[in-house]
C-alpha positions in Angstrom: -27.4 -19.1 -1.1 -28.6 -16.0 -3.3 -30.3 -14.7 -0.1 -27.2 -15.2 1.9 -25.1 -13.3 -0.7 -27.7 -10.5 -0.9 -27.6 -10.1 2.9 -24.1 -9.9 2.9 -24.0 -7.3 0.2 -26.4 -5.1 2.1 -24.3 -5.5 5.2 -21.4 -4.2 3.4 -23.1 -1.4 2.1 -24.4 -0.5 5.6 -21.1 -0.8 7.1 -19.6 1.5 4.4 -22.4 4.1 5.2 -21.6 3.9 8.9 -17.9 4.2 8.4 -18.5 7.3 6.0 -20.8 8.7 8.6 -18.1 8.2 11.3 -15.2 9.8 9.2 -17.5 12.6 8.1 -18.3 13.5 11.8 -14.5 13.1 12.9 -13.2 15.3 10.1 -15.8 17.8 10.9 -14.6 18.1 14.4 -11.2 18.6 13.1 -12.4 21.3 10.7 -14.1 23.0 13.6 -10.9 23.3 15.5 -10.2 26.1 13.4 -13.5 27.7 13.1 -13.8 31.4 12.7 -16.9 33.8 13.3 -18.0 35.8 10.3 -21.0 38.0 11.1 -22.0 35.7 14.0 -22.0 32.7 11.7 -19.5 29.8 12.4 -17.4 29.1 9.3 -14.3 27.3 8.6 -11.4 28.1 6.2 -11.3 24.2 5.2 -14.1 21.9 5.5 -12.5 18.5 5.2 -16.0 16.6 5.1 -16.9 18.1 1.7 -13.7 16.5 0.3 -14.2 13.2 2.0 -17.8 13.0 0.8 -16.9 13.7 -2.9 -14.0 11.1 -2.7 -16.4 8.4 -1.0 -18.9 9.1 -3.8 -16.3 8.7 -6.6 -15.1 5.6 -5.1 -18.0 3.8 -3.9 -20.8 5.4 -5.9 -24.1 7.0 -4.9 -25.1 4.2 -2.8 -23.3 5.3 0.2 -24.8 8.7 0.0 -27.1 8.2 3.1 -23.9 7.7 5.2 -22.8 11.2 4.0 -26.4 12.5 5.1 -26.2 10.8 8.4 -22.5 12.3 9.1 -23.8 15.7 8.1 -26.7 15.7 10.4 -24.9 14.4 13.4 -22.2 17.2 12.6 -24.5 19.9 12.5 -26.7 18.8 15.3 -23.5 18.6 17.5 -23.0 22.3 17.0 -26.4 23.3 18.3 -28.1 22.9 21.7 -31.2 21.1 20.4 -32.1 19.7 17.1 -34.3 22.1 15.0 -35.7 22.1 11.4 -33.2 24.7 10.4 -30.4 22.5 11.7 -31.8 19.8 9.4 -32.1 21.9 6.5 -28.5 22.9 6.8 -27.4 19.3 7.0 -29.5 18.6 3.9 -27.6 21.3 1.9 -24.4 20.0 3.2 -25.3 16.4 1.9 -26.7 17.5 -1.4 -23.7 19.5 -2.5 -21.2 16.7 -2.7 -24.0 14.4 -4.4 -24.4 17.0 -7.0 -20.6 17.4 -7.7 -20.6 13.6 -8.0 -23.4 13.5 -10.5 -21.9 16.6 -12.5 -18.3 14.9 -12.6 -19.9 11.5 -13.9 -21.9 13.3 -16.4 -18.6 14.6 -18.1 -16.8 11.3 -17.8 -14.6 12.3 -15.1 -11.7 9.6 -14.3 -10.5 9.3 -10.6 -7.1 8.7 -11.9 -6.9 12.4 -12.5 -4.4 11.5 -15.5 -6.0 14.1 -17.9 -6.0 17.9 -17.8 -9.7 17.7 -18.4 -10.4 15.8 -15.2 -8.4 18.3 -13.1 -10.6 21.3 -14.6 -13.8 19.1 -14.2 -12.8 18.5 -10.3 -12.1 22.3 -9.9 -15.1 23.9 -11.5 -17.8 21.2 -11.2 -16.7 19.4 -8.0 -15.5 22.2 -5.9 -16.4 25.7 -7.3 -19.9 24.6 -8.8 -21.0 22.0 -6.5 -20.5 23.6 -3.2 -22.5 26.6 -4.1 -25.4 24.4 -3.0 -24.0 23.9 0.5 -23.1 27.6 0.9 -26.4 28.9 -0.6 -28.6 26.4 1.7 -26.4 27.3 4.8 -26.4 31.1 4.3 -30.1 31.0 3.2 -31.5 29.0 6.1 -29.6 31.5 8.6 -31.2 34.4 6.8 -34.7 32.9 6.9 -34.5 31.9 10.5 -33.7 35.4 11.3 -30.3 34.9 12.4 -28.6 36.6 9.6 -29.2 40.2 8.4 -29.7 40.4 4.6 -26.8 42.8 4.2 -24.6 40.2 5.7 -25.7 37.5 3.6 -23.1 37.5 0.8 -20.1 37.7 3.3 -21.4 34.6 5.0 -22.1 32.9 1.8 -18.7 33.7 0.4 -16.9 32.2 3.5 -19.0 29.2 3.6 -18.4 28.4 -0.1 -14.8 29.0 0.3 -14.5 26.6 3.1 -16.3 23.8 1.2 -14.6 24.2 -2.0 -11.3 24.2 -0.5 -12.2 21.0 1.2 -12.6 19.3 -2.3 -9.6 20.9 -3.7 -7.3 19.7 -1.0 -8.7 16.6 0.4 -10.2 14.9 -2.7 -7.3 14.6 -4.8 -5.2 13.2 -1.9 -7.9 10.4 -1.2 -8.0 9.6 -4.9 -4.3 9.1 -5.0 -4.3 7.1 -1.6 -6.9 4.7 -3.1 -4.6 3.6 -6.0 -1.2 4.1 -4.4 1.1 1.1 -4.3 3.8 0.2 -2.0 7.0 1.9 -3.2 10.0 -0.1 -4.2 13.4 0.5 -2.2 15.2 1.9 -5.1 12.4 4.6 -5.9 13.4 8.2 -5.3 13.4 8.0 -1.4 16.2 10.6 -1.0 14.4 13.0 -3.3 11.1 12.4 -1.6 12.6 12.9 1.7 14.2 16.2 0.6 11.0 17.3 -0.9 9.1 16.7 2.5 11.8 18.5 4.5 11.8 21.6 2.0 8.0 21.6 2.1 7.9 22.0 5.8 10.7 24.5 6.0 9.4 26.7 3.2 5.9 26.6 4.5 7.0 27.5 8.1 9.1 30.5 6.7 6.2 31.6 4.4 3.4 31.6 7.1 5.3 32.5 10.2 7.5 35.3 9.0 6.0 38.9 9.2 7.3 39.5 5.8 5.1 38.8 2.8 6.8 35.5 1.5 3.7 33.1 0.9 5.2 32.7 -2.7 8.0 30.6 -1.3 5.6 27.5 -1.5 5.1 27.5 -5.1 8.5 26.2 -6.4 8.1 23.4 -3.8 4.8 22.7 -5.6 6.1 22.8 -8.9 9.0 20.4 -7.9 6.6 17.9 -6.4 4.2 17.9 -9.4 6.9 17.7 -12.0 8.8 14.8 -10.3 6.2 12.9 -8.5 2.8 14.1 -10.2 -0.3 13.9 -7.9 1.2 11.5 -5.2 3.7 14.3 -4.5 1.9 17.5 -5.0 -1.3 16.6 -3.2 0.1 15.9 0.2 2.3 19.0 -0.3 -0.7 21.2 -1.0 -2.7 19.8 2.0 0.2 20.4 4.4 0.6 23.9 3.0 -3.0 24.7 3.2 -3.2 23.3 6.9 -0.1 25.3 8.1 -1.5 28.5 6.4 -4.9 28.1 8.1 -3.3 27.7 11.6 -1.2 30.8 10.9 -4.3 32.6 9.7 -6.5 31.8 12.6 -3.7 32.5 15.0 -3.3 35.9 13.3 0.4 35.1 12.8 3.0 36.2 10.3 1.4 37.8 7.2 -2.2 37.3 8.6 -1.4 39.5 11.7 -3.2 42.9 12.1 -6.0 41.7 9.6 -9.8 41.4 10.1 -11.3 38.2 10.0 -13.0 38.6 6.7 -9.3 39.8 5.3 -7.8 36.6 6.6 -10.5 34.5 5.2 -10.1 36.1 1.9 -6.2 35.8 2.0 -6.5 32.1 3.0 -9.2 31.5 0.2 -6.6 33.0 -2.5 -3.5 31.3 -1.2 -5.3 27.8 -0.7 -7.1 28.0 -4.1 -4.0 28.9 -5.8 -1.9 26.0 -4.2 -4.6 23.5 -4.9 -4.9 24.7 -8.6 -1.1 24.6 -8.9 -0.7 21.1 -7.3 -3.7 19.6 -9.2 -3.6 20.9 -12.7 0.3 20.9 -13.1 0.3 17.2 -11.9 -2.5 16.4 -14.3 -0.8 18.0 -17.3 2.4 16.1 -16.6 0.7 12.6 -16.0 -1.1 13.2 -19.2 2.3 14.2 -21.1 4.1 11.1 -19.6 1.1 8.8 -20.7 1.1 10.2 -24.1 4.7 9.7 -24.3 4.4 6.1 -23.2 1.7 5.4 -25.7 3.9 6.9 -28.5 6.8 4.8 -27.6 4.6 1.7 -27.4 3.2 2.3 -30.8 6.6 3.0 -32.4 7.9 -0.3 -30.9 5.0 -2.1 -32.4 5.2 -0.4 -35.7 8.8 -1.2 -35.9 8.2 -5.0 -35.1 5.5 -4.9 -37.8 7.9 -3.5 -40.3 10.7 -6.0 -39.4 8.0 -8.8 -39.8 6.9 -7.8 -43.2 10.1 -6.9 -44.6 11.4 -9.3 -47.5 14.3 -11.6 -46.2 17.3 -11.7 -48.4 18.2 -14.9 -50.2 21.4 -16.6 -49.5 23.8 -17.8 -52.3 23.8 -21.5 -52.5 20.8 -21.8 -50.4 18.1 -24.4 -50.8 16.0 -21.8 -52.7 18.9 -20.8 -55.3 18.0 -22.0 -58.6 20.5 -24.5 -60.1 21.9 -23.9 -63.6 20.9 -26.8 -65.9 23.7 -28.7 -67.7 24.6 -27.6 -71.2 
């Protein structure tokens, strides 16, 4: 029986690894649909596998990391004609980055619920901006060492690589963490408001990214609305939608991204997607933390009121059984 349970547990872990590898590869192919060339290097404005890998590690633990490594290796090798040592090195960097992000987040007591401001800040600076420097450094460094990247172009490729991986963590990881604990909504929940939010998000994003006028700021009131009213379950999908539509417009040189170089488009997309992700994530975390504190305060007040009522002296009624009787004279 013990051996059977152990075999079943190992089979589950192997299945999880293979599933993560398949999802990593599939999301990588989606990301490559909008690839751009920066100094002869292939990069993407948003690399979903990095966000999926961090979310998987936070949910399942470091035991599924081999699945991430397999997915990264298959994805990198699918982009080259023949497997090489340099390709394996790039895959190793892509797999190590989310693992380091996970370890750093765990070290500071990160909670996947993202119900505290400190959790949002940790995901931004440790999970995304800090951890993804590893994949960017290894990727750009391997290309430089192999002779495929001149030294004076190193930092341009490094910046584009880092931005794509970091944006993947900032936009994809929060959404996956929300979906993990999302419950089926009741029919009386704010369906009308949620539908209106979705419609306004699509409309404002389309106008902001397709208009030749500089109207990208239109998306931020929508994000504030989503974060204030629905917290992360509302702001995370809106942020991902805005980022994806903006990337499509940027890679097509449409709207405000027209007549700009590839580096300028990548820079603008990085700034926009970064601000969108930060607004959605941090504001939602602040609102959630405030709501939790208010709820805890209300519960404490109710408990205190019940305790005071229990300890308060009860009034004595006249003529009751406890009323002392006068002695006859």
